[in-house]
gemmi code that builds the backbone of each chain (N, CA, C; Angstrom):
import gemmi

chains = {
    "A": [
        ("MET", (136.705, 112.567, 67.782), (135.290, 112.918, 67.804), (134.946, 113.580, 69.131)),
        ("THR", (134.227, 114.668, 69.039), (133.853, 115.385, 70.262), (132.707, 114.659, 70.969)),
        ("ALA", (132.882, 114.480, 72.248), (131.812, 113.844, 73.015), (130.711, 114.866, 73.267)),
        ("LEU", (129.489, 114.497, 72.904), (128.374, 115.416, 73.093), (127.674, 115.182, 74.438)),
        ("ARG", (128.022, 114.107, 75.101), (127.391, 113.826, 76.392), (128.194, 114.470, 77.509)),
        ("THR", (127.501, 114.884, 78.552), (128.205, 115.484, 79.688), (128.937, 114.389, 80.452)),
        ("PRO", (130.062, 114.727, 81.095), (130.798, 113.726, 81.883), (129.938, 113.094, 82.964)),
        ("LEU", (128.988, 113.869, 83.500), (128.127, 113.349, 84.565), (127.341, 112.132, 84.083)),
        ("LYS", (126.847, 112.217, 82.804), (126.059, 111.124, 82.256), (126.886, 109.838, 82.184)),
        ("THR", (128.139, 109.990, 81.762), (129.031, 108.841, 81.680), (129.301, 108.278, 83.072)),
        ("ALA", (129.469, 109.189, 84.039), (129.781, 108.747, 85.394), (128.624, 107.959, 85.978)),
        ("LEU", (127.391, 108.396, 85.720), (126.240, 107.686, 86.286), (125.992, 106.375, 85.545)),
        ("ALA", (126.309, 106.346, 84.237), (126.186, 105.137, 83.423), (124.809, 104.502, 83.503)),
        ("LEU", (123.773, 105.324, 83.482), (122.432, 104.773, 83.638), (121.676, 104.628, 82.322)),
        ("GLY", (122.195, 105.217, 81.218), (121.548, 105.037, 79.926), (120.188, 105.700, 79.844)),
        ("SER", (119.494, 105.458, 78.712), (118.250, 106.175, 78.466), (117.112, 105.688, 79.350)),
        ("ALA", (117.185, 104.441, 79.805), (116.098, 103.908, 80.625), (116.249, 104.304, 82.088)),
        ("LYS", (117.407, 104.876, 82.456), (117.700, 105.329, 83.824), (117.832, 104.183, 84.833)),
        ("HIS", (117.898, 102.953, 84.335), (118.064, 101.833, 85.254), (119.442, 101.184, 85.115)),
        ("GLY", (120.250, 101.722, 84.181), (121.564, 101.137, 83.981), (121.469, 99.677, 83.602)),
        ("VAL", (122.357, 98.865, 84.171), (122.369, 97.439, 83.834), (121.704, 96.611, 84.939)),
        ("HIS", (120.872, 97.264, 85.754), (120.270, 96.563, 86.898), (119.482, 95.328, 86.473)),
        ("HIS", (118.591, 95.488, 85.457), (117.774, 94.362, 85.002), (118.664, 93.219, 84.498)),
        ("PHE", (119.641, 93.564, 83.669), (120.578, 92.588, 83.105), (121.276, 91.806, 84.220)),
        ("LEU", (121.789, 92.555, 85.211), (122.556, 91.903, 86.281), (121.676, 90.994, 87.130)),
        ("VAL", (120.499, 91.488, 87.537), (119.645, 90.679, 88.409), (119.172, 89.425, 87.683)),
        ("GLN", (118.895, 89.557, 86.360), (118.493, 88.376, 85.592), (119.601, 87.323, 85.605)),
        ("ARG", (120.851, 87.772, 85.488), (121.973, 86.808, 85.487), (122.255, 86.247, 86.879)),
        ("ILE", (122.127, 87.102, 87.904), (122.383, 86.613, 89.271), (121.332, 85.567, 89.653)),
        ("THR", (120.049, 85.850, 89.332), (119.019, 84.845, 89.633), (119.228, 83.602, 88.772)),
        ("ALA", (119.767, 83.772, 87.557), (120.026, 82.613, 86.685), (121.075, 81.697, 87.314)),
        ("VAL", (122.156, 82.293, 87.849), (123.199, 81.481, 88.491), (122.617, 80.784, 89.729)),
        ("ALA", (121.817, 81.525, 90.512), (121.189, 80.922, 91.688), (120.294, 79.759, 91.273)),
        ("LEU", (119.533, 79.932, 90.169), (118.606, 78.885, 89.735), (119.332, 77.691, 89.145)),
        ("LEU", (120.507, 77.922, 88.583), (121.312, 76.806, 88.070), (121.655, 75.866, 89.217)),
        ("LEU", (122.111, 76.442, 90.342), (122.472, 75.624, 91.506), (121.229, 75.062, 92.188)),
        ("LEU", (120.244, 75.942, 92.459), (119.029, 75.496, 93.140), (118.231, 74.514, 92.288)),
        ("GLY", (118.280, 74.700, 90.951), (117.534, 73.826, 90.043), (118.042, 72.390, 90.099)),
        ("LEU", (119.368, 72.224, 90.171), (119.927, 70.879, 90.266), (119.500, 70.218, 91.575)),
        ("TRP", (119.517, 70.995, 92.675), (119.034, 70.477, 93.961), (117.551, 70.112, 93.870)),
        ("PHE", (116.760, 70.976, 93.193), (115.323, 70.754, 93.079), (115.011, 69.450, 92.335)),
        ("VAL", (115.749, 69.197, 91.243), (115.540, 67.967, 90.487), (115.839, 66.747, 91.365)),
        ("TRP", (116.916, 66.834, 92.141), (117.271, 65.748, 93.064), (116.140, 65.513, 94.059)),
        ("LEU", (115.564, 66.606, 94.587), (114.478, 66.492, 95.563), (113.238, 65.845, 94.943)),
        ("VAL", (112.861, 66.333, 93.722), (111.637, 65.833, 93.085), (111.778, 64.354, 92.733)),
        ("LEU", (113.001, 63.926, 92.339), (113.215, 62.517, 91.985), (113.033, 61.602, 93.195)),
        ("ARG", (113.120, 62.148, 94.418), (112.925, 61.320, 95.601), (111.454, 61.187, 95.966)),
        ("LEU", (110.601, 62.099, 95.456), (109.205, 62.154, 95.894), (108.362, 60.921, 95.567)),
        ("PRO", (108.479, 60.310, 94.339), (107.561, 59.200, 94.018), (107.643, 58.043, 95.019)),
        ("GLY", (108.769, 57.865, 95.687), (108.911, 56.744, 96.613), (108.400, 57.054, 98.013)),
        ("LEU", (107.904, 58.270, 98.226), (107.512, 58.681, 99.564), (106.001, 58.874, 99.670)),
        ("ASP", (105.430, 58.531, 100.852), (104.031, 58.873, 101.098), (103.972, 60.310, 101.614)),
        ("TYR", (102.765, 60.750, 102.034), (102.617, 62.141, 102.455), (103.554, 62.479, 103.612)),
        ("ALA", (103.582, 61.615, 104.633), (104.407, 61.895, 105.816), (105.883, 61.991, 105.444)),
        ("GLY", (106.313, 61.083, 104.540), (107.711, 61.079, 104.115), (108.077, 62.335, 103.341)),
        ("ALA", (107.193, 62.716, 102.411), (107.447, 63.916, 101.611), (107.451, 65.159, 102.499)),
        ("HIS", (106.500, 65.195, 103.439), (106.401, 66.318, 104.374), (107.682, 66.426, 105.204)),
        ("ALA", (108.146, 65.278, 105.707), (109.358, 65.273, 106.538), (110.584, 65.698, 105.736)),
        ("LEU", (110.623, 65.237, 104.456), (111.770, 65.593, 103.609), (111.864, 67.109, 103.433)),
        ("LEU", (110.725, 67.745, 103.155), (110.744, 69.185, 102.927), (110.851, 69.976, 104.230)),
        ("ALA", (110.484, 69.328, 105.347), (110.550, 70.023, 106.631), (111.977, 70.103, 107.157)),
        ("GLU", (112.879, 69.269, 106.593), (114.288, 69.371, 106.998), (114.769, 70.806, 106.755)),
        ("PRO", (115.438, 71.409, 107.767), (115.786, 72.829, 107.676), (116.519, 73.208, 106.396)),
        ("CYS", (117.478, 72.371, 105.975), (118.256, 72.684, 104.778), (117.372, 72.695, 103.535)),
        ("ASN", (116.507, 71.661, 103.407), (115.612, 71.589, 102.254), (114.606, 72.729, 102.256)),
        ("ALA", (114.058, 73.067, 103.448), (113.080, 74.156, 103.540), (113.711, 75.483, 103.127)),
        ("LEU", (114.929, 75.710, 103.593), (115.643, 76.945, 103.241), (115.860, 77.033, 101.738)),
        ("LEU", (116.379, 75.919, 101.151), (116.662, 75.939, 99.710), (115.379, 76.085, 98.897)),
        ("MET", (114.269, 75.447, 99.367), (113.007, 75.556, 98.626), (112.477, 76.986, 98.673)),
        ("ALA", (112.582, 77.652, 99.828), (112.137, 79.047, 99.923), (112.958, 79.928, 98.973)),
        ("LEU", (114.280, 79.704, 98.951), (115.143, 80.477, 98.048), (114.814, 80.169, 96.587)),
        ("PHE", (114.537, 78.876, 96.302), (114.205, 78.469, 94.941), (112.933, 79.176, 94.456)),
        ("VAL", (111.906, 79.201, 95.321), (110.636, 79.837, 94.963), (110.846, 81.328, 94.678)),
        ("ILE", (111.600, 82.002, 95.541), (111.846, 83.430, 95.354), (112.614, 83.676, 94.051)),
        ("ALA", (113.674, 82.875, 93.830), (114.499, 83.055, 92.623), (113.693, 82.765, 91.360)),
        ("VAL", (112.852, 81.718, 91.409), (112.035, 81.350, 90.248), (111.113, 82.506, 89.848)),
        ("PHE", (110.384, 83.057, 90.814), (109.410, 84.094, 90.465), (110.101, 85.411, 90.110)),
        ("TRP", (111.236, 85.679, 90.733), (112.000, 86.888, 90.391), (112.496, 86.797, 88.950)),
        ("HIS", (113.121, 85.656, 88.619), (113.655, 85.424, 87.279), (112.531, 85.411, 86.242)),
        ("ALA", (111.392, 84.804, 86.590), (110.243, 84.743, 85.676), (109.727, 86.152, 85.385)),
        ("GLN", (109.621, 86.979, 86.428), (109.132, 88.349, 86.225), (110.048, 89.110, 85.274)),
        ("LEU", (111.367, 88.981, 85.477), (112.325, 89.703, 84.624), (112.237, 89.222, 83.178)),
        ("GLY", (112.088, 87.900, 83.003), (112.014, 87.338, 81.653), (110.731, 87.724, 80.945)),
        ("LEU", (109.597, 87.581, 81.653), (108.306, 87.911, 81.044), (108.222, 89.402, 80.733)),
        ("GLN", (108.845, 90.220, 81.592), (108.868, 91.667, 81.343), (109.462, 91.984, 79.969)),
        ("VAL", (110.585, 91.319, 79.645), (111.245, 91.577, 78.362), (110.399, 91.072, 77.201)),
        ("VAL", (109.767, 89.893, 77.382), (108.912, 89.343, 76.328), (107.756, 90.320, 76.032)),
        ("ILE", (107.139, 90.844, 77.094), (106.026, 91.784, 76.917), (106.518, 93.087, 76.278)),
        ("GLU", (107.687, 93.562, 76.719), (108.250, 94.781, 76.124), (108.471, 94.608, 74.622)),
        ("ASP", (108.860, 93.381, 74.224), (109.187, 93.134, 72.818), (107.953, 92.956, 71.941)),
        ("TYR", (106.936, 92.295, 72.465), (105.846, 91.864, 71.577), (104.530, 92.583, 71.770)),
        ("VAL", (104.371, 93.320, 72.884), (103.108, 94.031, 73.097), (103.334, 95.502, 72.760)),
        ("HIS", (102.632, 95.988, 71.728), (102.953, 97.323, 71.230), (101.957, 98.391, 71.666)),
        ("SER", (100.880, 97.983, 72.346), (99.912, 98.979, 72.800), (100.288, 99.451, 74.201)),
        ("HIS", (100.285, 100.776, 74.391), (100.667, 101.350, 75.678), (99.790, 100.829, 76.812)),
        ("GLY", (98.494, 100.745, 76.547), (97.550, 100.312, 77.574), (97.818, 98.892, 78.021)),
        ("TRP", (97.919, 97.965, 77.023), (98.173, 96.555, 77.351), (99.528, 96.368, 78.008)),
        ("GLN", (100.500, 97.164, 77.534), (101.843, 97.111, 78.120), (101.766, 97.355, 79.631)),
        ("LEU", (101.050, 98.420, 79.999), (100.920, 98.794, 81.418), (100.184, 97.711, 82.200)),
        ("VAL", (99.039, 97.279, 81.632), (98.214, 96.275, 82.321), (99.004, 94.993, 82.561)),
        ("LEU", (99.679, 94.493, 81.480), (100.389, 93.217, 81.587), (101.600, 93.309, 82.505)),
        ("GLN", (102.351, 94.421, 82.409), (103.549, 94.546, 83.255), (103.164, 94.573, 84.737)),
        ("VAL", (102.093, 95.302, 85.055), (101.656, 95.367, 86.454), (101.112, 94.000, 86.880)),
        ("ALA", (100.301, 93.370, 86.002), (99.712, 92.075, 86.331), (100.790, 91.031, 86.578)),
        ("ILE", (101.811, 90.985, 85.698), (102.892, 90.007, 85.841), (103.627, 90.204, 87.173)),
        ("ARG", (103.901, 91.482, 87.506), (104.594, 91.752, 88.775), (103.767, 91.278, 89.961)),
        ("LEU", (102.471, 91.635, 89.966), (101.626, 91.259, 91.101), (101.483, 89.745, 91.208)),
        ("LEU", (101.306, 89.070, 90.044), (101.157, 87.607, 90.061), (102.430, 86.929, 90.559)),
        ("CYS", (103.596, 87.457, 90.155), (104.847, 86.849, 90.603), (105.061, 87.061, 92.099)),
        ("ILE", (104.669, 88.239, 92.605), (104.775, 88.464, 94.049), (103.814, 87.531, 94.783)),
        ("LEU", (102.589, 87.381, 94.235), (101.609, 86.479, 94.840), (102.144, 85.050, 94.873)),
        ("GLY", (102.687, 84.585, 93.745), (103.227, 83.228, 93.666), (104.367, 83.010, 94.639)),
        ("ALA", (105.300, 83.961, 94.689), (106.444, 83.821, 95.595), (105.982, 83.806, 97.046)),
        ("ALA", (105.053, 84.701, 97.394), (104.577, 84.768, 98.776), (103.837, 83.489, 99.154)),
        ("ALA", (102.978, 82.972, 98.237), (102.239, 81.743, 98.514), (103.197, 80.575, 98.694)),
        ("GLY", (104.205, 80.494, 97.836), (105.176, 79.403, 97.920), (105.966, 79.445, 99.219)),
        ("VAL", (106.443, 80.640, 99.594), (107.238, 80.769, 100.819), (106.366, 80.473, 102.044)),
        ("LEU", (105.119, 80.946, 102.029), (104.215, 80.676, 103.154), (103.983, 79.168, 103.313)),
        ("ALA", (103.801, 78.471, 102.163), (103.600, 77.021, 102.210), (104.834, 76.328, 102.793)),
        ("VAL", (106.033, 76.761, 102.368), (107.266, 76.174, 102.897), (107.360, 76.414, 104.409)),
        ("LEU", (106.992, 77.625, 104.853), (107.030, 77.935, 106.288), (106.089, 77.025, 107.067)),
        ("ARG", (104.872, 76.816, 106.517), (103.909, 75.945, 107.205), (104.452, 74.519, 107.317)),
        ("ILE", (105.086, 74.063, 106.225), (105.636, 72.705, 106.238), (106.789, 72.610, 107.235)),
        ("ALA", (107.675, 73.621, 107.203), (108.902, 73.554, 108.000), (108.639, 73.779, 109.483)),
        ("LEU", (107.663, 74.643, 109.790), (107.440, 74.991, 111.197), (106.406, 74.094, 111.865)),
        ("GLY", (105.942, 73.070, 111.106), (105.076, 72.076, 111.712), (103.634, 72.525, 111.850)),
        ("ARG", (102.781, 71.554, 112.263), (101.363, 71.832, 112.347), (100.795, 71.204, 113.603)),
    ],
    "B": [
        ("MET", (106.787, 107.172, 67.660), (105.614, 106.290, 67.769), (104.641, 106.486, 66.615)),
        ("SER", (104.985, 107.386, 65.639), (104.033, 107.614, 64.550), (103.922, 106.343, 63.709)),
        ("ALA", (102.696, 106.060, 63.279), (102.445, 104.790, 62.594), (102.357, 104.975, 61.085)),
        ("ASN", (103.164, 105.901, 60.515), (103.123, 106.048, 59.059), (103.864, 104.887, 58.401)),
        ("ALA", (103.632, 104.746, 57.082), (104.085, 103.529, 56.411), (105.552, 103.601, 56.041)),
        ("ARG", (106.427, 103.610, 57.045), (107.857, 103.558, 56.760), (108.231, 102.129, 56.396)),
        ("PRO", (109.286, 101.960, 55.579), (109.689, 100.586, 55.253), (110.203, 99.878, 56.506)),
        ("LEU", (109.866, 98.622, 56.648), (110.305, 97.842, 57.803), (111.385, 96.871, 57.388)),
        ("SER", (112.244, 96.503, 58.330), (113.236, 95.485, 58.018), (112.524, 94.144, 57.870)),
        ("PRO", (113.082, 93.235, 57.072), (112.419, 91.944, 56.882), (112.241, 91.217, 58.210)),
        ("HIS", (111.104, 90.586, 58.394), (110.861, 89.887, 59.649), (111.142, 88.395, 59.472)),
        ("ILE", (110.811, 87.657, 60.513), (111.263, 86.269, 60.657), (110.911, 85.369, 59.460)),
        ("GLN", (109.758, 85.635, 58.785), (109.316, 84.677, 57.764), (110.197, 84.690, 56.514)),
        ("ILE", (111.075, 85.706, 56.404), (111.879, 85.807, 55.187), (113.176, 84.998, 55.291)),
        ("TYR", (113.538, 84.624, 56.539), (114.824, 83.962, 56.737), (114.704, 82.444, 56.703)),
        ("ARG", (115.780, 81.815, 56.233), (115.877, 80.357, 56.303), (116.025, 79.946, 57.774)),
        ("TRP", (115.334, 78.880, 58.162), (115.448, 78.418, 59.549), (116.845, 77.894, 59.813)),
        ("GLN", (117.420, 78.298, 60.932), (118.748, 77.814, 61.289), (118.828, 77.701, 62.804)),
        ("VAL", (119.837, 76.955, 63.276), (119.867, 76.582, 64.686), (119.996, 77.813, 65.598)),
        ("GLN", (120.667, 78.872, 65.109), (120.830, 80.067, 65.938), (119.486, 80.657, 66.348)),
        ("MET", (118.561, 80.772, 65.378), (117.282, 81.386, 65.702), (116.395, 80.415, 66.478)),
        ("VAL", (116.517, 79.120, 66.173), (115.690, 78.144, 66.870), (116.032, 78.103, 68.362)),
        ("THR", (117.361, 78.119, 68.677), (117.742, 78.084, 70.092), (117.253, 79.332, 70.816)),
        ("SER", (117.299, 80.481, 70.127), (116.847, 81.729, 70.746), (115.343, 81.713, 71.005)),
        ("ILE", (114.581, 81.275, 69.972), (113.119, 81.230, 70.119), (112.728, 80.228, 71.201)),
        ("LEU", (113.401, 79.049, 71.199), (113.075, 78.031, 72.186), (113.384, 78.506, 73.608)),
        ("HIS", (114.431, 79.342, 73.757), (114.755, 79.828, 75.103), (113.617, 80.666, 75.651)),
        ("ARG", (113.052, 81.507, 74.802), (111.895, 82.314, 75.226), (110.671, 81.439, 75.457)),
        ("ALA", (110.417, 80.539, 74.503), (109.217, 79.697, 74.603), (109.263, 78.845, 75.870)),
        ("THR", (110.435, 78.218, 76.136), (110.527, 77.392, 77.343), (110.474, 78.266, 78.592)),
        ("GLY", (110.980, 79.493, 78.506), (110.890, 80.411, 79.641), (109.444, 80.719, 79.982)),
        ("ILE", (108.638, 80.985, 78.941), (107.212, 81.271, 79.162), (106.514, 80.020, 79.699)),
        ("ALA", (106.847, 78.850, 79.112), (106.243, 77.594, 79.574), (106.590, 77.324, 81.035)),
        ("LEU", (107.845, 77.599, 81.412), (108.259, 77.362, 82.800), (107.581, 78.336, 83.745)),
        ("ALA", (107.333, 79.571, 83.280), (106.597, 80.536, 84.110), (105.202, 80.000, 84.386)),
        ("ALA", (104.546, 79.417, 83.342), (103.234, 78.793, 83.557), (103.388, 77.556, 84.439)),
        ("GLY", (104.511, 76.855, 84.275), (104.763, 75.638, 85.038), (104.985, 75.877, 86.526)),
        ("THR", (105.207, 77.148, 86.924), (105.349, 77.431, 88.357), (104.069, 77.048, 89.093)),
        ("LEU", (102.932, 76.952, 88.349), (101.686, 76.500, 88.974), (101.852, 75.086, 89.532)),
        ("LEU", (102.633, 74.232, 88.816), (102.896, 72.877, 89.311), (103.711, 72.918, 90.598)),
        ("LEU", (104.725, 73.802, 90.607), (105.564, 73.964, 91.802), (104.712, 74.415, 92.987)),
        ("LEU", (103.856, 75.423, 92.742), (102.987, 75.932, 93.817), (101.999, 74.859, 94.258)),
        ("ALA", (101.445, 74.103, 93.282), (100.497, 73.040, 93.623), (101.157, 72.033, 94.559)),
        ("MET", (102.415, 71.692, 94.257), (103.149, 70.728, 95.080), (103.313, 71.260, 96.506)),
        ("LEU", (103.775, 72.510, 96.638), (104.044, 73.071, 97.958), (102.756, 73.281, 98.746)),
        ("LEU", (101.708, 73.788, 98.066), (100.448, 74.062, 98.762), (99.781, 72.751, 99.198)),
        ("ALA", (99.875, 71.708, 98.337), (99.285, 70.417, 98.697), (100.013, 69.815, 99.896)),
        ("LEU", (101.335, 69.970, 99.903), (102.129, 69.429, 101.008), (101.812, 70.171, 102.305)),
        ("ALA", (101.535, 71.474, 102.189), (101.183, 72.253, 103.372), (99.756, 71.991, 103.808)),
        ("ALA", (98.873, 71.638, 102.838), (97.440, 71.507, 103.147), (97.116, 70.196, 103.870)),
        ("GLY", (97.753, 69.079, 103.484), (97.468, 67.833, 104.179), (97.428, 66.619, 103.268)),
        ("PRO", (97.259, 65.421, 103.847), (97.350, 64.161, 103.089), (96.347, 64.044, 101.947)),
        ("GLU", (95.108, 64.571, 102.138), (94.095, 64.415, 101.075), (94.524, 65.168, 99.828)),
        ("ALA", (94.919, 66.430, 100.023), (95.352, 67.261, 98.895), (96.569, 66.635, 98.216)),
        ("TRP", (97.484, 66.079, 99.022), (98.706, 65.473, 98.488), (98.388, 64.245, 97.656)),
        ("SER", (97.473, 63.374, 98.134), (97.172, 62.165, 97.365), (96.408, 62.521, 96.092)),
        ("GLY", (95.607, 63.601, 96.148), (94.940, 64.073, 94.935), (95.940, 64.515, 93.888)),
        ("LEU", (96.944, 65.259, 94.333), (97.978, 65.744, 93.415), (98.811, 64.585, 92.875)),
        ("ALA", (99.126, 63.597, 93.759), (99.915, 62.445, 93.330), (99.150, 61.652, 92.271)),
        ("ALA", (97.819, 61.516, 92.451), (97.002, 60.798, 91.472), (97.012, 61.547, 90.137)),
        ("PHE", (96.921, 62.881, 90.209), (96.956, 63.684, 88.982), (98.314, 63.525, 88.275)),
        ("ALA", (99.400, 63.531, 89.074), (100.746, 63.415, 88.497), (100.933, 62.071, 87.802)),
        ("ARG", (100.213, 61.022, 88.263), (100.348, 59.691, 87.666), (99.386, 59.470, 86.506)),
        ("SER", (98.412, 60.388, 86.314), (97.498, 60.245, 85.178), (98.254, 60.587, 83.893)),
        ("TRP", (97.678, 60.221, 82.722), (98.429, 60.444, 81.483), (98.638, 61.927, 81.209)),
        ("ILE", (97.648, 62.767, 81.573), (97.828, 64.208, 81.321), (98.860, 64.794, 82.282)),
        ("GLY", (98.877, 64.267, 83.518), (99.875, 64.711, 84.487), (101.273, 64.343, 84.037)),
        ("LEU", (101.432, 63.092, 83.555), (102.744, 62.648, 83.077), (103.199, 63.451, 81.865)),
        ("LEU", (102.223, 63.748, 80.971), (102.526, 64.548, 79.779), (103.046, 65.929, 80.199)),
        ("LEU", (102.354, 66.552, 81.177), (102.788, 67.866, 81.677), (104.173, 67.774, 82.308)),
        ("LEU", (104.400, 66.712, 83.096), (105.694, 66.571, 83.764), (106.832, 66.334, 82.774)),
        ("VAL", (106.554, 65.534, 81.711), (107.581, 65.313, 80.689), (107.891, 66.625, 79.977)),
        ("GLY", (106.837, 67.353, 79.589), (107.037, 68.644, 78.920), (107.773, 69.619, 79.813)),
        ("TRP", (107.393, 69.620, 81.102), (108.011, 70.538, 82.063), (109.482, 70.200, 82.264)),
        ("SER", (109.797, 68.897, 82.358), (111.186, 68.502, 82.591), (112.052, 68.808, 81.362)),
        ("TRP", (111.457, 68.685, 80.154), (112.241, 69.045, 78.973), (112.473, 70.565, 78.926)),
        ("ALA", (111.405, 71.350, 79.216), (111.543, 72.813, 79.197), (112.608, 73.255, 80.202)),
        ("LEU", (112.591, 72.625, 81.383), (113.588, 72.947, 82.404), (114.992, 72.572, 81.933)),
        ("SER", (115.125, 71.360, 81.349), (116.434, 70.910, 80.852), (116.960, 71.863, 79.797)),
        ("TYR", (116.084, 72.211, 78.849), (116.526, 73.074, 77.758), (116.913, 74.463, 78.268)),
        ("HIS", (116.024, 75.064, 79.089), (116.266, 76.435, 79.572), (117.519, 76.471, 80.446)),
        ("LEU", (117.745, 75.390, 81.205), (118.939, 75.306, 82.060), (120.214, 75.245, 81.221)),
        ("LEU", (120.233, 74.299, 80.232), (121.432, 74.145, 79.411), (121.691, 75.374, 78.549)),
        ("ASN", (120.618, 75.881, 77.899), (120.811, 77.050, 77.046), (121.101, 78.288, 77.898)),
        ("GLY", (120.608, 78.295, 79.146), (120.919, 79.381, 80.067), (122.401, 79.413, 80.388)),
        ("VAL", (122.985, 78.229, 80.596), (124.436, 78.147, 80.826), (125.171, 78.670, 79.595)),
        ("ARG", (124.664, 78.299, 78.403), (125.268, 78.766, 77.149), (125.222, 80.299, 77.086)),
        ("HIS", (124.070, 80.878, 77.491), (123.955, 82.336, 77.487), (124.925, 82.978, 78.481)),
        ("LEU", (125.061, 82.358, 79.665), (125.980, 82.911, 80.671), (127.419, 82.876, 80.162)),
        ("LEU", (127.769, 81.778, 79.462), (129.122, 81.690, 78.894), (129.315, 82.733, 77.793)),
        ("GLN", (128.250, 82.943, 76.990), (128.335, 83.989, 75.961), (128.487, 85.359, 76.603)),
        ("ASP", (127.826, 85.554, 77.771), (127.924, 86.846, 78.466), (129.358, 87.161, 78.881)),
        ("VAL", (130.167, 86.131, 79.174), (131.561, 86.383, 79.517), (132.460, 86.285, 78.286)),
        ("GLY", (131.826, 86.198, 77.097), (132.584, 86.323, 75.864), (133.054, 85.016, 75.246)),
        ("TRP", (132.479, 83.891, 75.690), (132.922, 82.595, 75.178), (131.950, 82.063, 74.133)),
        ("GLY", (132.479, 81.446, 73.068), (131.642, 80.716, 72.109), (130.901, 81.598, 71.114)),
        ("PHE", (131.513, 82.718, 70.712), (130.828, 83.625, 69.808), (131.151, 83.394, 68.331)),
        ("ALA", (132.264, 82.706, 68.022), (132.600, 82.434, 66.615), (131.464, 81.614, 66.013)),
        ("ILE", (131.137, 81.885, 64.740), (129.931, 81.294, 64.147), (129.942, 79.776, 64.262)),
        ("ALA", (131.108, 79.153, 63.978), (131.179, 77.690, 64.026), (130.878, 77.178, 65.438)),
        ("GLN", (131.469, 77.845, 66.447), (131.221, 77.439, 67.838), (129.761, 77.642, 68.205)),
        ("PHE", (129.223, 78.802, 67.776), (127.857, 79.188, 68.116), (126.863, 78.150, 67.596)),
        ("VAL", (127.092, 77.717, 66.338), (126.218, 76.703, 65.736), (126.394, 75.369, 66.447)),
        ("ARG", (127.672, 75.012, 66.702), (127.934, 73.722, 67.336), (127.314, 73.632, 68.725)),
        ("ASN", (127.534, 74.690, 69.572), (126.973, 74.571, 70.911), (125.454, 74.750, 70.919)),
        ("GLY", (124.910, 75.354, 69.833), (123.450, 75.380, 69.687), (122.886, 73.986, 69.523)),
        ("PHE", (123.535, 73.191, 68.650), (123.107, 71.797, 68.458), (123.348, 70.989, 69.728)),
        ("LEU", (124.511, 71.237, 70.368), (124.849, 70.521, 71.608), (123.771, 70.697, 72.656)),
        ("VAL", (123.337, 71.961, 72.843), (122.324, 72.274, 73.842), (120.988, 71.633, 73.496)),
        ("SER", (120.609, 71.693, 72.195), (119.319, 71.136, 71.792), (119.273, 69.633, 72.006)),
        ("ILE", (120.324, 68.939, 71.533), (120.360, 67.487, 71.698), (120.553, 67.142, 73.174)),
        ("GLY", (121.404, 67.934, 73.856), (121.649, 67.702, 75.277), (120.389, 67.777, 76.114)),
        ("SER", (119.484, 68.700, 75.752), (118.254, 68.855, 76.549), (117.388, 67.609, 76.447)),
        ("VAL", (117.350, 67.002, 75.238), (116.561, 65.775, 75.065), (117.219, 64.626, 75.827)),
        ("VAL", (118.554, 64.549, 75.756), (119.285, 63.493, 76.463), (119.091, 63.630, 77.969)),
        ("LEU", (119.184, 64.873, 78.473), (119.024, 65.115, 79.905), (117.622, 64.731, 80.377)),
        ("THR", (116.611, 65.084, 79.574), (115.228, 64.730, 79.920), (115.083, 63.206, 79.973)),
        ("ALA", (115.632, 62.525, 78.953), (115.557, 61.063, 78.913), (116.255, 60.468, 80.131)),
        ("LEU", (117.412, 61.019, 80.520), (118.151, 60.523, 81.686), (117.333, 60.677, 82.958)),
        ("LEU", (116.674, 61.836, 83.105), (115.854, 62.088, 84.295), (114.745, 61.041, 84.420)),
        ("TRP", (114.075, 60.775, 83.286), (112.958, 59.821, 83.332), (113.458, 58.387, 83.459)),
        ("LEU", (114.642, 58.126, 82.928), (115.249, 56.802, 83.111), (115.562, 56.591, 84.591)),
        ("CYS", (116.119, 57.628, 85.231), (116.394, 57.581, 86.680), (115.118, 57.274, 87.448)),
        ("ALA", (114.073, 58.058, 87.133), (112.795, 57.894, 87.841), (112.240, 56.495, 87.606)),
        ("TRP", (112.365, 55.998, 86.346), (111.780, 54.704, 86.008), (112.566, 53.573, 86.657)),
        ("LEU", (113.914, 53.665, 86.638), (114.740, 52.627, 87.247), (114.490, 52.552, 88.754)),
        ("LYS", (114.253, 53.726, 89.362), (114.110, 53.784, 90.799), (112.708, 53.368, 91.252)),
        ("TRP", (111.701, 53.848, 90.524), (110.327, 53.641, 91.001), (109.505, 52.744, 90.088)),
        ("GLY", (110.071, 52.341, 88.920), (109.398, 51.396, 88.035), (108.068, 51.882, 87.511)),
        ("GLY", (108.045, 52.411, 86.264), (106.811, 52.862, 85.646), (106.133, 53.962, 86.410)),
        ("ALA", (106.922, 54.889, 86.928), (106.439, 56.043, 87.691), (105.553, 55.603, 88.823)),
    ],
}
model = gemmi.Model(1)
for chain_id, residues in chains.items():
    chain = gemmi.Chain(chain_id)
    for i, (resn, *xyz) in enumerate(residues, 1):
        res = gemmi.Residue()
        res.name, res.seqid = resn, gemmi.SeqId(i, " ")
        for name, pos in zip(("N", "CA", "C"), xyz):
            atom = gemmi.Atom()
            atom.name, atom.element = name, gemmi.Element(name[0])
            atom.pos, atom.b_iso = gemmi.Position(*pos), 0.0
            res.add_atom(atom)
        chain.add_residue(res)
    model.add_chain(chain)
structure = gemmi.Structure()
structure.add_model(model)
structure.setup_entities()
């Protein structure tokens, strides 16, 4: 069969969306990160009921926990944005709503990640 | 994008329910629920950063029946999305695609998510006694 595509197109491997497999890869990389961070997060949350405010604050202020929590927040909102993007692409068929929701989801996820990281910084760097 | 009346392929209501489609739908549903559940994560971090009053308010909410209901739902959604996510990652590297395996690990993940949730709450209950 004769190939109708130019060799350049194959070399770039970007497909019709021009993004290649970037979305697919980042969704999986954040998934692997969340698998590891999620197990740590569950361990952390299970310790919280036995602690008062000072204890919980001190637990999260530990450098290792603060670092992992900041990474967890970033990975959560990144992964959520990628997942919600696909859900909206699949089920929202109006061009206008598609644009509004995709932009809104991105901005909300950036807002959430920034708020979470700022809170972790305040906890970790003391008051 | 023309909206003329072309024949469409049969949609979801025509098919018999089976574990393959249920696990797929639940993965999306729990993903959306967990995205909404990030509000709980943010509430926790912001309350901890804000001070003791905000923290005790959040702790009281977490111990109320609606708070516990949200936490149980959230922990199950997390358990399910985590286990089925691992299943998806294994499928991405080409494992578990034969129909028998696919059905079996679908049931494994579904039952496993309930077991994992129960284990988490058993841990919490054994450690802290009635939350």
